[in-house]
N, C-alpha and C positions, 0 to 999 in steps of 0.2 A: 381896140376901139369898138369892134363889133360886140365884144363881150359887155362893154359898158352900156351899149344900146339895149342889149337883151335885159340887163339888170334894170334899166330904166323902164322898159316895157313891163317887167314883172312888178315893179313898184307901182306903176299906174294901175295894173290889174288889182293888186291888193288894196290900194288906197280907195279905189272906186268900186270895190266888190259889193258894197251895200246898195248903191244906186247907180244905174247906168247914166252916162252923160247925155245920151240922146235916144229918143224913141222914134224910129224911122218907119213910116207906113209904107209897106210894100205888098201889093197884091191882096189888099184887104186885111192884112195882118200887121201887127206892130213888132218890128225887130228892134231889140234893145242892144245898143253897142256901147261898150265901155271905152274910155280913153286908151286902154291897152289894145283893144281891137283896132282902133283907128291908127294908133301909132305903129303897130306891127304891120298893118297893111301898107302904110306909107313907107315903112322900112324895107319891105319886100320890093316895092316898086323902085325904091332908090337903089337897092342892090341889083335889080334887073337892068336898070338904066346904066349903072356903073359897069356892069358886065358887057353891055353892048358897046360902050364907047372906049373902054380901056383895052390896051394891048394884052392878049392872053399871056399869062405866065405859067410856068410849070407848078402845078399844085402838089404840095407835100401834105399828105394826110397823116396827122399825128394822133388820130383817134385810136384807142385800144381796139383790138379785134372784137371783143364782146360788145363794145359800143357800136361798131360798124354792123355787126350781125343784127342787133336790135333795131338799128336805123333801117336796115333792109326790111325787117319784119313790119315796122311802122309804115314804111312807104308802100309795101305790098297791101297792107290792110286799107290804106287810103285809096289805092287804085281799085281794090275790090268794091269798096263803098261807092266810089265815083261811078264805076261801070254799072253797078246795080241801079243807081239813080237814073242814069241815062237810059238804060234798058226799060225801066218801069215807065218812064214818060213816053218813050217811043212806042210802047205797047198800049198806052192809054192816052190817045190823042186828046180826048175830052178834058184831060187834067193838065194839059200843057201850060195854061195860064199860071199854074202854081209852081212851074219848074224853077223860075227865078228865085223864089223864096227858098225852095229846097236846096238849090245850088249855093245860095248865100249862107245858109246854115252849115252846109258842108264845109265851106271855106272857113267859117268861124271854128269849126272842129279842127281843121288842119293847122290852125295857128299853133296848137300844142306841138305839132310835128316841126313846124318852122323854127320855133324857139328852141326846141331840143337840138335841132340840127346845128344852129349857130352857137348855142350854148356849149355843145359838146366839142366845139372847135377851140374852146378856151383851155387854159391850164392854170386855173387858180390854185393857190396853195390852200391846204386844209384850214389854216388859220383865217384866211380871207373868206372862206365859206361861212365862218362864224359871223363875220360882219354883214354879209349878204343876208343870212338868216335873220339876224337882228333887225336889219332894215325892212325886210318883208313882214316879219311879225309885228314890228312897231307900226308900219304903215297900215296894216290890217286893223289893228286895235284903234289907232288914231282915226282912221277913215270911218269905221263903224260908229265909234263913240261920238265923234264930232257930228256925224249926221243925226244921231239921236238928240244930242244937246242943242243942235240948231233948231229942232222942232219943239223942244221942251226945255224946261228949267232944270236946275240941279235937283230941286225937290221932287219934281215930276219924274225925273230919271230914277231916283230911288223908289218912287211909287211904282214905276214900271217894273222894277226888279221884284218888288213884293207882290205885285199883281200877277206876274208870271208864275209865281209859286202857288197861285190860287186858281188859275183857269188855264185850260189847254187851248183856249182861243186867242191868247195874247202871245204872239210869237214875232221875232224879227224875221221878216220875209226876205230881205236882201234883194239881190239882183234878180230880175225876171220873175219876181214873186215866188221864189222857191227857197224856203228856209232850210231845206236839206242841203242845197249847194253851199250856202253860207256856213251851215253847221259843219259840213265836210271840210271846208277850208280851216275852220277853227280847230277841228279834231286833228287835222294834218299838222298844223303848226304847234298844237299842244303836244303831239307826239315828239316832234323835234325838240321842243322845249324841255320835256321830261328827260329825253336822252342827253340833252346838253347839260342839265343839272347833274346827271349821273356820271358823265364822262369827262367834263371839263375839269382841269386841275386847278385853275385859278378861281379864287373865291369871288372875285368881281364878275367873272364870266358866269359863274353859277347864279349869282344874285340877279344879273340881267336876265338870264333865261327864266328864273323864277318869277320875276315881275311880269315879263312878257307872256309867260304861260298862264299866269293868273288872269291876264286880260283876254287871251284867246279862250280860256276856260269859261269866263263870264259870258262871252259871245255865244259859245256852244250851249250853255244853259238857257240863255234867252231865246235861242231858236227852238228849243224843245224838240229837236230833231232826234227821233228814236234811232234812225239808222246811223247818224253821226255819233251819238253817244255810245251805241253798241260797237261801232268801229273803234273808238278810242278805248273802250273796255277790253276788247280783244287784243288791241295793240299793246296795252299795258300788261295784260296777261302774258303775252309773248315775251315782253321785256323781262318779266319775272322768271320765266322759264330759261331764258338765255343767261340771266345772272346766276341761276342755280347751276346750269351746265358749266359755267366758268368758275364756279365755287366762290362767288362773291356773295356770301351768305348774309352779310350785314346789309348790303344794298338791296338784296332780294327781300329781306324782312321789311325794310322801309317801304319798298314798292308794294309789297303785299298789304302792309298796314294802310298805306295811302289808298290802294285800290278798294280795300274793304270799307274804309271810312267814306270814300267818295261814292261808292255804290250805295251805301246806306243813306247818305244825304240825298242822292238822286232819287232813290226809291221813295223817300219820305216827302220830298219837296217838289218834285216835278210832276204835275198832274197827268201829263200824257203817258208817262211811264207807269204810274200807278194804275191809271184806267186801262192801259193796255194789258197789264198783268191780270187785272180783275176780269177783263173780257176773255182772256185766254182761259182763266180758271172756270169761267161760266160757259165756255164753249162758244162764245160770240166771235167767230172768226171774221165776220164782216167788219167789225170795228177794229179788231186786233190787227188785221191785215189791210185796213183802209179800203176794203172792198176789192183788193187786188186779185182775188180768186177769179172774179168775173173778167178782169182785165187780162189775166194770163190765158183764160179760155179763149177770149177773142184773139189774142196774139197767136195762139196755136192754130186757130182757124185760118188766120191770115197767112201764116207760114205754109199751111197745107195747100192753100189755094194760090199762093204766089211763091213757088219754090225758088225763084230767082231773086226774090226780095222786092221791096216797095220803095227803096231809096230813103233819103233823109227827110225827116219831119213830114211824113205823109200819112201817118196812122189815122190822123183826124179825118182825112179824106175818105179812107176806107171804112171807118166806123161811124160815118155820119156826124162827125164833129163831136163825138161823145168821149173819145179816149185820145190822149195826146201821145203817151209813151207806154211801153210795155211793162215798166216798173220791174225789170229784171234784165241785167246787163247782157246775159247770154241769150235770152229770148229776143232782146232788142237787136242784137247783132244778127240773129237768124232772120228776124223779120225785115231788117234793113237790107241784108244782102243774101238772103236765102241760106241754104245749107252750107254753101261754100263760105259765106260770111261767118257763120258760126264757127266752123273749124279754123278759119284764118284768125278769128278773134281769140280763140283758145290758144292757138300757136303764138299769137302776139303776147298774151299774158305769160305764157311759159318763157318766151324770150326775155320778157321784162324781169322775171324772177332769176333767170340765168345771168342776166346782166348784173344784177345786184350781187349775186353769189360770186361770180368770177372777179368782179372789181374789188370785192371785200377781201378776197384771197390775195390780190395783188397789192392792195394798200390797206393793211390791217388797221392802221391808225384812223382811218376815215369812218368814224362812228355814224356819220349821217347816212351811209349806205345801210347800216343796220336799222336806223330809224325809218328809212324808206321801206325796208323789208317788213318790219313788224306792223307798220301802218298798212302796207299792202295786204297782209294776211287779214286784218280786220276789214279792210275795204272789200276784199273778195267775198268775205262772209256776208256782208250786207248787200253785195251786188246781186244776191239771189232775189232781192225784192226792191232793188233800186237800179237806176240807169247809169251807173258810174262809167266813166271813160268814154261815154258817147254823148249824152245830152247835157253834161255839166261843162259847158264851153269855157267859162272863166276858170273853173278848177283845173281843167285839162291844161290850159295855157300855163298856169302857175306850177302845177305838179311836174309836167314834163320839161318846162323851161328851166326850172331849178334843178331837175334831175340831170340835165345836160352838164351843168357845172359840177354837181356832186360826183357823177360817174367818172369825170375826167380830172378830178382834183389830184394833186400830188403832194 
C-alpha cells in the first residue's frame, strides 16, 4: 500500500512539474509547492499519526545492505544540512525572520529522502518498473504539453517550436521559473527511454519507450537548457562505451549514429548552444558561463568567511539579494554546510555510485540501474556549473523516489 502511495506522489510531481499548484507567500518570498509536495507532507503526517496510535510490531528490514548504507549517508547529509542551518541563524540573530523560509525549503529538499526511504521498502518486479517508468514519463509529457496547449492553440504550439529554433529567449521555464530543472527531468527520462529501447526484448515495449522518449526529447529541446542537453549527451556517450565493452557492436553503432545526428541537429537548430560555442571561441566567458565566474568567486568568499555554512536558501541574504545559488553543486554544499558539508556531500555521491554498482551486480537484469548510472555520470559533469541534488527540489523527489523502487527491484 505504501508503495502505491509513493508512486502516486511521483505521478503528481511529474504531472505538475511544469507549473506549481500554489504560490504561498512566506516572509516576503513566494514559495512554490506542487501537488507532490503537499501530498507527501500529508503522507508523512499520516504515517506519523499511524505510528503513534498503532501497537508496535517487530520491524523486518528487507532492504539490501547497499541500500541501507546509502540511506544512512542520505540521512547523515540531511542532518549536516539541518545543523548548519540552525547554527547560521543562531549566530545571526538579525536574520531570524528568514529562518522559517529557510527551514521550509530544507523540508522540501528532504522529500527526496522520504520518498526514497518508503520506496526502497518495496519489492517491485523488474517488469513492474517498466510500467511505473511509462507512467512517470507519460505524465511528464502530458502535463507539460497540456499546460502549453491550454495557453495556446495547436497552430501556435507549432509556432512555439519553430520560434524556439530562432531565439534563445523563448524557453519553457517550468516550475519555479527554472528551465534547467524541467530540462533535467526531460534528460533523465530520455536516458531511461533510450536504455529501454536498447534493452527491452518486446517490440511493443520498445515502441512505447520510443514514443515517450520523443516526447521528453521535445521538452528538453524547448527548454534550451545547456546543462541538461550536455547531461544527456554524456549519458548517451556512456551508453555507447558500455555497449562496446559488452561487445554489442550493432547497438553501439546505432547509438553512435543517433548521437552524431542528434548533436548535429542541436548544434544547428538550438540558438543557445550555437551562441555558447561562438562565445567560447571568441573568449567571451561571461556569456558562455552566464556570468557564473563572478558567482563562484562570491561563493568562495562566503565559504571562507562562513566555514560552518550559511544554511538553506540564504545566499541572497549574504549577497544583498544579487545571487540566489552557487551554480555548482559542490560549492553549493560547501557554502550551505561549510567544509564538513562539502566532504559529506562528496561521500553521499560516492555512496550513490556504490549503491548502483552493488545492486547491478546482484540483479544483472535490472538495466534501469545502468540507466541511473550513465545519467549520474552526465549529471555530475554538469554539476560543476549547476546546483543539482540541492536546489532542484522537484527533480530530487522524482529521482530519489523512483531510485528507491529501482534499487530494490527483483
